[in-house]
C-alpha positions in Angstrom: -18.4 -0.1 38.1 -18.8 3.2 36.3 -15.0 3.6 36.0 -14.6 0.2 34.5 -17.2 1.0 31.8 -15.1 4.1 30.9 -11.9 2.1 30.7 -13.7 -0.5 28.6 -15.0 2.1 26.2 -11.5 3.6 25.9 -10.0 0.2 25.1 -12.6 -0.3 22.4 -11.8 3.1 20.8 -8.1 2.4 20.9 -8.7 -1.0 19.3 -10.8 0.7 16.5 -8.0 3.2 15.9 -5.4 0.5 15.7 -7.5 -1.5 13.3 -8.0 1.6 11.1 -4.2 2.3 11.1 -3.4 -1.4 10.2 -6.0 -1.4 7.4 -4.6 1.9 5.9 -1.0 0.7 6.1 -1.9 -2.6 4.3 -3.4 -0.5 1.5 -0.3 1.7 1.1 1.7 1.5 -2.1 5.3 0.4 -1.7 7.0 2.6 -4.2 10.3 0.9 -3.9 8.7 -2.5 -4.7 6.9 -1.0 -7.7 10.2 0.5 -9.0 12.0 -2.9 -8.6 9.3 -4.7 -10.5 9.1 -2.2 -13.3 12.9 -2.2 -13.7 12.8 -6.0 -14.1 10.8 -5.8 -17.3 12.9 -6.9 -20.3 13.0 -5.3 -23.7 12.9 -1.6 -22.7 15.6 0.9 -21.9 15.9 2.4 -18.5 14.4 5.8 -19.6 11.3 4.1 -20.9 11.0 2.0 -17.7 11.5 5.1 -15.6 8.7 6.8 -17.5 6.5 3.8 -16.9 7.3 3.9 -13.2 6.6 7.6 -13.0 3.2 7.0 -14.6 2.3 4.2 -12.2 3.3 6.3 -9.2 1.1 9.2 -10.4 -1.8 6.8 -10.9 -1.8 4.8 -7.6 -4.7 2.5 -8.7 -2.8 1.5 -11.8 0.3 0.8 -9.7 -1.7 -1.4 -7.4 -3.2 -3.3 -10.3 0.3 -3.7 -11.8 1.6 -5.2 -8.6 -1.3 -7.5 -8.2 -0.8 -8.8 -11.7 2.9 -9.3 -11.1 2.2 -11.4 -8.1 0.0 -13.7 -10.2 2.7 -14.4 -12.7 
């Protein structure tokens, strides 16, 4: 009985670690996707768009907001 409790605790801890890893990976910024979306913007030259991309990557929260807004349009 005691051994089963230890195994059960281990499984719960592994499940918690897996959940934390999945949550973190869902929150990761896909830099390639941001680049693709920025470069699709019309009316600006590639240098300006590249600067905008650099700014977004340096400010991760802004990049996530940009991507969220792009998905709504």
